[in-house]
Structure formats: C-alpha cells, structure tokens
C-alpha positions as CSV (number, residue, x, y, z in Angstrom):
1,M,-0.1,0.0,-0.1
2,T,1.3,3.4,-0.9
3,R,1.0,6.3,1.7
4,L,0.1,9.6,0.4
5,E,1.1,12.7,2.3
6,L,-0.9,15.8,2.1
7,T,-1.0,19.4,3.6
8,V,-4.0,20.4,5.6
9,E,-4.8,22.8,2.8
10,E,-4.8,19.9,0.3
11,V,-7.0,17.7,2.4
12,Q,-9.4,20.6,2.7
13,T,-9.4,21.3,-1.0
14,I,-10.0,17.6,-1.7
15,L,-12.9,17.3,0.9
16,V,-14.5,20.5,-0.6
17,A,-14.3,19.0,-4.2
18,L,-15.6,15.7,-3.1
19,D,-18.5,17.5,-1.2
20,N,-19.5,19.6,-4.1
21,Y,-19.2,16.6,-6.6
22,G,-21.6,14.6,-4.3
23,D,-24.0,17.4,-4.2
24,L,-23.8,17.7,-8.0
25,M,-24.5,14.1,-8.3
26,E,-27.6,14.1,-5.9
27,T,-29.0,16.9,-7.9
28,T,-28.3,15.0,-11.2
29,F,-29.8,11.9,-9.6
30,Q,-33.0,13.7,-8.6
31,E,-33.4,15.1,-11.9
32,T,-32.6,11.9,-14.2
33,G,-33.4,8.9,-11.5
34,D,-30.4,7.4,-13.1
35,P,-28.9,4.6,-10.6
36,Q,-25.4,5.5,-12.1
37,D,-25.7,9.1,-10.8
38,E,-26.8,7.8,-7.3
39,E,-23.9,5.4,-7.2
40,E,-21.6,8.2,-8.1
41,M,-22.9,10.4,-5.3
42,G,-22.4,7.5,-3.0
43,S,-18.9,6.9,-4.0
44,A,-18.1,10.6,-3.5
45,E,-19.5,10.3,0.1
46,W,-17.6,7.2,0.8
47,C,-14.2,8.9,-0.4
48,W,-15.1,12.0,1.7
49,Q,-15.6,9.9,4.9
50,K,-12.5,7.9,4.3
51,I,-10.1,11.1,3.8
52,Y,-11.9,12.9,6.6
53,G,-11.7,10.0,9.1
54,Q,-8.1,9.6,8.2
55,A,-7.3,13.3,8.7
56,K,-9.2,13.5,11.8
57,E,-7.2,10.4,13.2
58,Q,-3.8,11.9,12.3
59,F,-4.8,15.3,13.7
60,N,-5.8,13.6,17.0
61,N,-2.7,11.7,17.1
62,S,-0.6,14.8,16.7
63,I,-2.4,16.6,19.4
64,A,-1.9,13.4,21.8
65,D,1.8,13.6,20.8
66,A,2.0,17.3,21.4
67,V,0.5,17.0,24.9
68,G,2.3,13.7,25.8
69,E,-0.8,11.7,26.2
70,G,-0.1,8.5,27.9
71,E,3.2,9.5,29.5
72,Q,3.8,9.0,33.1
73,P,5.2,12.1,35.1
74,S,8.9,11.8,35.9
75,D,8.5,13.2,39.3
76,T,6.0,12.1,42.1
77,I,4.6,14.3,44.7
78,D,4.7,13.3,48.2
79,P,1.4,14.6,49.9
80,F,3.3,14.7,53.3
81,T,5.9,17.3,52.0
82,L,3.1,19.7,50.8
83,P,3.0,23.0,52.8
84,T,0.2,23.3,55.6
85,W,-1.6,26.3,56.5
86,T,-2.6,27.0,60.1
87,D,-4.5,29.9,61.5
C-alpha cells in the first residue's frame, strides 16, 4: 500500500471538491433518476468519509503527541511534604 502525504490545505481542497461533486450528483440523480448517478453520489460520500476519517485520526494523534498523552510524570509528589496552613 502506498502512503500519500498531504498538507492540511490539500486535504481541505479535496474534501470540498468531493462534497461539491457529491452534491452535483445528488441533484443530477434527482433530475434523472439514473442509478449510475446515485452510485457516483455514494462513491463521493464514501471517499469524503474515508479521507476525513484519516485526517481526523492523524490530527488527534498529533495532538496526543504534542501534549504527551499516555506519558507518566517523571516526578512524583509526596503529599506529606506539601505545605500546610494554620490559623
């Protein structure tokens, strides 16, 4: 399997194009009733979902990496060494 790397702007452009194409095919299907048009509409939606899902997963992973999700703190806090306040 070949991996394709895209910038955020490229992904957004592809998603917009797929969304517009899907809308066009939906309108065309409503006018013609041709099952081929409905299939094209479904294919555009499937591609959109696939790309959006991958982009969202990569975005979530990059945020998790940035905040160090899953990492254990290197120092532990001993509650008995915390300062106490008295009146």
